[in-house]
TORKE-986954 format. One record per residue (C-alpha): residue in three letters; x, y, z. Coordinates in steps of 0.1 Angstrom, whole numbers, padded with zeros to 4 digits, always signed. Layout:
residues N
ALAXYZ
...
This chain:
residues 146
MET+0079-0011+0135
SER+0074-0036+0107
PRO+0067-0071+0120
ASP+0079-0089+0089
GLY+0105-0108+0109
ILE+0132-0101+0083
ARG+0142-0065+0081
VAL+0137-0060+0118
PRO+0151-0089+0138
PRO+0126-0105+0161
THR+0148-0097+0191
LEU+0147-0060+0183
LEU+0110-0061+0179
GLU+0106-0078+0213
LEU+0129-0052+0229
ALA+0108-0024+0214
ARG+0076-0041+0226
ARG+0090-0043+0262
ILE+0102-0007+0262
LEU+0071+0008+0246
CYS+0045-0014+0263
PRO+0012-0023+0246
ASP-0002+0012+0246
ARG+0028+0027+0227
PHE+0039+0000+0203
VAL+0030+0008+0166
ALA+0032-0018+0139
ILE+0034-0007+0103
THR+0039-0020+0068
ASP+0060+0000+0044
SER+0052-0023+0016
LEU+0058-0017-0021
GLU+0028-0014-0043
GLY+0030-0051-0052
ALA+0021-0063-0016
GLY-0006-0089-0020
TRP+0002-0096-0056
PRO+0012-0130-0068
ASP+0048-0141-0064
GLY+0069-0132-0093
ILE+0090-0104-0109
HIS+0075-0069-0108
LYS+0087-0034-0117
MET+0092-0005-0094
PRO+0081+0030-0106
ASP+0117+0036-0117
CYS+0115+0005-0138
ARG+0139-0016-0117
GLU+0127-0052-0114
TYR+0122-0068-0080
SER+0112-0102-0069
LEU+0081-0107-0047
ARG+0077-0138-0027
LYS+0051-0143+0000
GLY+0067-0143+0034
ASP+0098-0126+0022
VAL+0108-0090+0015
CYS+0109-0074-0020
ARG+0144-0078-0034
LEU+0159-0064-0066
THR+0167-0090-0092
ASP+0204-0078-0091
GLU+0232-0101-0081
ALA+0232-0089-0045
LYS+0194-0094-0042
THR+0192-0060-0025
ILE+0162-0055-0002
VAL+0141-0026-0016
GLY+0110-0028+0006
SER+0084-0049+0023
SER+0058-0072+0009
LEU+0039-0074+0042
THR+0002-0066+0042
MET-0017-0055+0073
ASN-0035-0088+0077
GLU-0001-0106+0075
ALA+0013-0082+0101
PHE-0016-0091+0124
ALA-0009-0128+0120
ASN+0028-0123+0126
LEU+0022-0103+0158
LEU+0000-0132+0171
ASN+0019-0162+0158
ARG+0055-0151+0155
PHE+0058-0125+0182
ASN+0032-0139+0207
PHE+0012-0107+0210
SER-0023-0111+0226
VAL-0051-0103+0202
ILE-0058-0071+0221
ASP-0022-0059+0220
ALA-0020-0067+0182
VAL-0052-0048+0175
LYS-0038-0018+0195
ALA-0005-0019+0176
LEU-0024-0018+0142
SER-0053+0005+0150
SER-0056+0027+0181
ASN-0019+0033+0187
PRO-0012+0045+0151
ALA-0044+0066+0152
ARG-0031+0083+0183
VAL+0004+0089+0169
LEU-0012+0105+0138
SER-0035+0126+0160
LEU-0065+0109+0145
GLU-0077+0093+0177
LYS-0109+0113+0178
ARG-0123+0095+0148
LEU-0101+0064+0141
GLY-0088+0034+0161
LYS-0119+0024+0180
ILE-0153+0008+0175
GLN-0174+0036+0190
GLU-0202+0058+0181
GLY-0190+0089+0162
PHE-0159+0071+0149
ASP-0153+0061+0113
ALA-0165+0025+0110
ASP-0136+0012+0089
ILE-0133-0024+0102
CYS-0117-0055+0089
ALA-0125-0090+0103
ILE-0093-0111+0102
THR-0086-0146+0115
GLY-0056-0153+0136
SER-0039-0168+0106
GLY-0044-0135+0087
GLU-0073-0145+0065
VAL-0095-0116+0057
LEU-0132-0124+0062
ALA-0149-0091+0056
THR-0142-0054+0053
TRP-0165-0024+0062
ILE-0159+0012+0052
ASN-0179+0039+0069
GLY-0200+0010+0084
GLU-0210-0003+0049
THR-0199-0037+0038
ALA-0172-0032+0012
TRP-0162-0069+0008
GLU-0171-0102+0022
LYS-0154-0136+0017
ASN-0176-0159-0004
ASP-0171-0195+0007
ALA-0193-0208-0021
């Protein structure tokens, strides 16, 4: 379920959370390719233009402002789970890592920090700021505060 707070009403997300419990709730993003890009007008693969604005969904530039997808990134999903939907850090991490790995039958190599597992890890603050990323245990990116 996408925790963008727009396409899925917060009350529905809370209901799903209660029914599924922390070990079965899976958070996703079904973002368009422009997620994380600067706000503005972008083109879809079929050349239709859509408006991208942080904190909103992607909307066609037509008169109806038709919703065409999400602009939610995974770090924003994490922050939303914590701050908008009151998940604990542990439950938010489960919803974004071990639970999806299990649903996709990848739980023998993904979703845990454990010997023998892929060491694909992202350090994120509670506000969604990405501090560092590791792929296969190797530093792929680190925030430079300088």
